[in-house]
C-alpha positions as CSV (number, residue, x, y, z in Angstrom):
1,X,0.0,0.0,0.2
2,X,2.9,2.3,0.9
3,X,4.8,1.7,-2.4
4,X,1.5,2.4,-4.2
5,X,0.8,5.7,-2.8
6,X,4.1,7.2,-2.6
7,X,3.9,8.2,-6.1
8,X,0.4,9.5,-6.1
9,X,1.3,11.5,-2.8
10,X,3.8,13.2,-4.9
11,X,2.0,14.0,-7.9
12,X,-1.0,14.9,-5.4
13,X,1.1,17.6,-3.6
14,X,2.5,19.3,-6.9
15,X,-1.2,19.4,-8.4
16,X,-2.7,20.5,-5.2
17,X,-0.4,23.6,-5.0
18,X,-1.4,24.4,-8.1
19,X,-5.0,24.1,-7.4
20,X,-4.7,25.9,-4.1
21,X,-2.6,29.0,-6.2
22,X,-5.7,29.2,-8.7
23,X,-8.3,29.2,-5.9
24,X,-6.3,32.1,-4.2
25,X,-6.4,34.0,-7.3
26,X,-10.4,33.8,-7.7
27,X,-12.4,36.8,-8.3
28,X,-15.4,37.1,-5.8
29,X,-18.3,35.4,-7.4
30,X,-16.3,33.2,-9.7
31,X,-17.8,29.8,-9.6
32,X,-15.0,28.2,-11.2
33,X,-11.1,28.3,-10.8
34,X,-9.4,30.6,-14.1
35,X,-8.4,28.4,-17.1
36,X,-5.2,29.2,-16.6
37,X,-3.6,30.9,-13.6
38,X,0.3,31.4,-13.2
39,X,2.1,33.6,-11.1
40,X,6.0,33.5,-9.9
41,X,5.3,30.8,-7.2
42,X,2.4,29.0,-8.7
43,X,2.7,26.6,-11.6
44,X,0.6,26.6,-14.6
45,X,-3.0,25.3,-14.1
46,X,-5.6,24.5,-16.6
47,X,-9.5,23.4,-15.9
48,X,-8.3,19.7,-17.0
49,X,-5.3,19.9,-14.0
50,X,-8.2,20.8,-11.7
51,X,-10.2,17.9,-12.6
52,X,-7.0,15.6,-12.4
53,X,-6.4,16.8,-9.3
54,X,-9.5,16.4,-7.7
55,X,-9.6,12.9,-9.2
56,X,-6.2,12.0,-7.7
57,X,-7.4,13.2,-4.4
58,X,-10.4,10.7,-4.5
59,X,-8.2,7.9,-5.8
60,X,-5.7,8.2,-3.0
61,X,-7.8,9.0,-0.2
62,X,-9.0,5.1,0.0
63,X,-5.2,4.4,0.7
64,X,-5.3,7.1,3.3
65,X,-8.5,6.1,4.9
66,X,-7.1,2.3,5.2
67,X,-4.1,3.9,6.6
68,X,-5.7,5.7,9.6
69,X,-4.2,8.9,8.3
70,X,-7.4,10.9,6.9
71,X,-11.1,10.9,7.0
72,X,-13.0,11.2,4.0
73,X,-16.8,12.2,3.6
74,X,-17.0,12.0,-0.2
75,X,-15.9,15.6,-1.1
76,X,-13.5,16.6,1.8
77,X,-10.7,15.1,3.9
78,X,-8.8,16.4,7.1
79,X,-5.9,15.0,9.0
80,X,-6.6,12.9,12.0
81,X,-4.3,14.2,14.1
82,X,-4.3,17.8,15.3
83,X,-1.9,20.0,15.5
84,X,-2.6,21.9,18.9
85,X,0.6,23.1,21.1
86,X,0.5,22.7,24.9
87,X,3.3,25.1,25.5
88,X,5.1,26.0,29.1
89,X,3.3,29.2,30.5
90,X,4.7,32.5,31.2
91,X,5.7,33.4,34.6
92,X,2.3,35.4,34.7
93,X,-1.0,33.6,32.9
94,X,-4.0,36.0,34.1
95,X,-7.5,34.6,32.9
96,X,-9.4,37.3,31.0
97,X,-12.9,36.8,30.8
98,X,-13.2,35.7,27.1
99,X,-10.1,33.0,27.7
100,X,-10.6,29.5,28.6
101,X,-7.4,28.0,30.1
102,X,-6.4,24.4,29.8
103,X,-3.6,22.8,31.5
104,X,-2.2,19.4,31.1
105,X,0.1,17.9,33.3
106,X,1.6,14.3,34.3
107,X,0.3,12.2,37.3
108,X,3.7,10.7,37.5
109,X,5.5,12.9,39.9
110,X,8.5,12.4,42.0
111,X,8.2,11.5,45.7
112,X,9.3,14.9,46.9
113,X,6.7,16.4,44.5
114,X,3.7,14.1,46.0
115,X,4.9,15.2,49.5
116,X,4.8,18.6,48.7
117,X,1.1,18.4,47.1
118,X,-0.1,16.1,49.9
119,X,0.8,18.8,52.4
120,X,-1.9,21.0,50.5
121,X,-4.7,18.7,50.9
122,X,-7.8,19.0,53.1
123,X,-8.6,16.1,55.6
124,X,-11.2,14.9,53.8
125,X,-9.0,14.5,50.3
126,X,-6.2,13.0,52.6
127,X,-8.8,10.4,53.9
128,X,-9.9,9.5,50.6
129,X,-6.5,9.1,49.3
130,X,-5.6,6.7,52.1
131,X,-8.7,4.5,51.0
132,X,-7.1,3.7,47.6
133,X,-5.9,0.2,47.6
134,X,-2.9,0.4,45.1
135,X,-0.3,3.1,45.4
136,X,-0.3,4.1,41.9
137,X,-4.1,4.9,42.4
138,X,-3.5,7.0,45.6
139,X,-0.6,9.0,43.8
140,X,-2.3,10.0,41.1
141,X,-5.3,11.2,43.2
142,X,-3.0,13.1,45.2
143,X,-1.1,14.7,42.2
144,X,-4.4,15.6,40.4
145,X,-6.0,17.3,43.5
146,X,-2.7,19.2,44.6
147,X,-1.9,20.2,41.0
148,X,-5.5,21.4,41.3
149,X,-4.9,23.4,44.3
150,X,-1.8,24.8,43.0
151,X,-3.6,26.2,39.8
152,X,-6.4,27.5,41.9
153,X,-4.0,29.4,44.0
154,X,-2.1,30.7,41.3
155,X,-5.5,32.4,39.7
156,X,-6.7,33.6,43.0
157,X,-3.5,34.6,44.6
158,X,-4.4,32.4,47.7
159,X,-2.2,29.7,49.5
160,X,-3.5,26.1,47.8
161,X,-4.2,24.9,51.2
162,X,-6.5,27.6,52.0
163,X,-9.0,26.8,49.5
164,X,-12.4,25.1,50.1
165,X,-14.5,23.2,47.7
166,X,-18.4,22.7,47.6
167,X,-20.1,19.9,45.4
168,X,-23.3,20.3,43.4
169,X,-25.9,17.4,43.7
170,X,-24.0,15.2,41.0
171,X,-20.4,15.9,42.6
172,X,-19.2,18.6,40.3
173,X,-16.7,20.9,42.7
174,X,-16.6,24.5,42.6
175,X,-15.2,27.1,45.0
176,X,-16.9,27.7,48.3
177,X,-17.2,31.0,50.1
178,X,-15.4,34.2,49.4
179,X,-12.9,32.3,47.3
180,X,-15.6,31.8,44.4
181,X,-16.3,35.6,44.5
182,X,-14.2,36.1,41.4
183,X,-16.6,33.5,39.5
184,X,-13.7,31.3,38.7
185,X,-15.0,28.0,37.3
186,X,-13.1,24.8,36.6
187,X,-13.1,21.2,36.2
188,X,-10.8,18.4,35.8
189,X,-10.3,14.9,34.6
190,X,-7.4,12.2,34.6
191,X,-6.9,9.1,32.9
192,X,-3.9,6.4,32.8
193,X,-1.1,9.2,33.3
194,X,-2.3,12.3,32.2
195,X,-4.8,15.0,34.0
196,X,-6.1,17.8,31.9
197,X,-7.8,21.2,34.1
198,X,-10.3,23.6,32.5
199,X,-10.5,27.1,34.0
200,X,-12.9,30.0,32.8
201,X,-14.8,33.0,34.5
202,X,-18.4,33.4,34.3
203,X,-18.6,30.3,32.1
204,X,-19.0,26.6,32.9
205,X,-16.6,24.1,31.4
206,X,-16.3,20.6,31.3
207,X,-13.3,18.4,30.4
208,X,-12.8,14.9,29.7
209,X,-9.6,12.6,29.0
210,X,-9.4,8.9,28.1
211,X,-6.7,6.4,27.3
212,X,-7.8,4.8,24.3
213,X,-8.0,0.9,24.5
214,X,-9.6,-0.8,21.6
215,X,-10.9,-3.5,24.0
216,X,-13.2,-1.0,25.8
217,X,-14.5,0.4,22.4
218,X,-17.1,-2.5,21.3
219,X,-20.2,-2.1,19.7
220,X,-22.3,-3.5,22.8
221,X,-20.9,-0.5,24.8
222,X,-21.6,2.1,21.9
223,X,-25.0,0.6,21.7
224,X,-25.7,1.0,25.4
225,X,-24.8,4.6,25.7
226,X,-24.6,6.2,22.2
227,X,-27.4,7.4,20.5
228,X,-28.6,5.5,17.6
229,X,-27.3,8.8,15.0
230,X,-24.1,8.0,16.7
231,X,-23.8,4.1,16.7
232,X,-24.8,4.8,12.9
233,X,-22.0,6.9,12.2
234,X,-19.6,4.8,14.1
235,X,-20.7,1.6,12.3
236,X,-20.2,3.6,9.1
237,X,-16.5,4.2,9.6
238,X,-13.7,1.8,8.4
239,X,-12.8,-0.4,11.1
240,X,-9.4,1.0,11.7
241,X,-10.9,4.3,12.6
242,X,-13.6,3.4,14.9
243,X,-11.5,3.2,18.4
244,X,-10.7,6.7,17.8
245,X,-14.1,7.6,16.7
246,X,-15.6,5.8,19.7
247,X,-13.3,7.7,22.2
248,X,-13.9,11.1,20.2
249,X,-17.9,10.6,21.2
250,X,-17.2,9.3,24.6
251,X,-14.9,12.2,25.6
252,X,-17.4,14.9,24.0
253,X,-20.3,13.6,25.8
254,X,-18.6,13.1,28.7
255,X,-17.5,16.9,28.6
256,X,-20.9,18.1,27.9
257,X,-22.7,16.5,30.8
258,X,-19.5,17.5,32.9
259,X,-20.3,21.3,32.1
260,X,-23.8,20.9,33.0
261,X,-22.9,19.3,36.2
262,X,-25.3,16.5,35.9
263,X,-23.0,13.8,35.3
264,X,-24.4,10.6,34.2
265,X,-27.8,11.6,35.7
266,X,-28.2,13.0,32.1
267,X,-28.9,10.1,29.8
268,X,-25.9,9.9,27.2
269,X,-28.3,8.8,24.4
270,X,-30.1,12.1,24.8
271,X,-28.0,14.0,22.5
272,X,-25.8,13.9,19.6
273,X,-22.3,15.0,19.1
274,X,-19.8,14.3,16.0
275,X,-17.4,11.5,16.3
276,X,-15.4,10.9,12.8
277,X,-11.9,11.4,13.2
278,X,-10.5,14.9,11.8
279,X,-14.4,16.4,11.7
280,X,-14.3,19.4,14.2
281,X,-16.2,18.6,17.7
282,X,-19.8,19.7,18.0
283,X,-23.0,19.0,19.7
284,X,-25.2,17.8,16.9
285,X,-28.5,17.6,18.4
286,X,-30.7,17.5,21.4
287,X,-33.7,15.5,22.5
288,X,-34.8,18.6,25.0
289,X,-34.1,22.2,24.9
290,X,-32.9,23.2,20.9
291,X,-31.4,26.0,22.5
292,X,-28.6,23.9,23.6
293,X,-27.0,23.6,20.6
294,X,-25.9,27.2,20.7
295,X,-25.5,27.5,24.4
296,X,-22.3,25.5,24.3
297,X,-19.3,24.8,22.3
298,X,-17.3,21.6,22.0
299,X,-13.6,21.6,21.1
300,X,-11.5,18.3,20.7
301,X,-8.2,18.3,22.5
302,X,-4.8,16.6,21.1
303,X,-3.9,15.3,24.5
304,X,-1.1,13.0,23.4
305,X,-0.7,9.8,21.7
306,X,-3.3,6.9,22.8
307,X,-5.5,9.5,24.3
308,X,-8.7,11.5,23.5
309,X,-9.9,14.5,25.1
310,X,-12.4,17.4,24.7
311,X,-13.7,20.2,26.6
312,X,-17.2,22.0,26.7
313,X,-17.7,25.3,27.4
314,X,-20.6,27.6,27.9
315,X,-21.3,30.2,24.9
316,X,-18.8,31.3,22.1
317,X,-16.5,33.6,21.1
318,X,-13.9,32.4,23.6
319,X,-10.2,31.6,23.2
320,X,-8.3,28.4,24.2
321,X,-5.0,28.6,25.9
322,X,-3.2,25.4,26.2
323,X,-0.3,25.2,28.8
324,X,1.8,22.2,29.9
325,X,2.4,22.1,33.5
């Protein structure tokens, strides 16, 4: 397959450059590329070249889809892997009203770091950590909660150990007492060795991350928790793309219900999300209030190899900032 696709990729690159140049030179209202376009940086392009480029795209896509590199929906293709970059934060990271800050961190911490993080926990958090049977799970919980306190302390300019939490009816945490006066809202999710935090002011957020495992992405689980529309979309994909699609669906649904503060009390089959690898994350439909479609924004996150992640944000018009802790 790779040998067959190599000359197609090379030719496709050259002719796609010509096609892109022609499109960029179109005038407003033009329905077709010009019959011949030429500039210092663009090769000659005729209408037959345009047709040939499209044909090459269609021909090559069959191989790309089989290789798991692209998704294809008839006339469009997009790369599956996103190019988001988690960057080291500057010394000061103020959270503006129109921003959502996302932090990614490792749950694998050194013994000294775990001791420092454990010292910031509240008594109920320490008690919960002690109930974990396996040291790995206990350390991951301490890291996730301790890092949450560190980040909240940074945004609020308060000692991490001084913060107090309250919990909604379905377990969603929020800041208690005067600490919540700045209307700082947050959410977190961890899986395997990574944790992601989401922070915003004046708007609810929900985040979910999952370590992808093919043995957990079976049709029986999809049929039990996904909507009929989502199950249909999942089955229509090539087998090689279904694990990624399954976890795209799962993380987007989890992020949405976590943002709403309802957890699994909200039926997962009562709404639809996009799942096809490479397509933008989106809330596609709800069986309740139709205004939900414009009330929330979904964003896929490139959390790392073998991970799927998503964040749901109340409203639109916000900017995501991705920080590596």
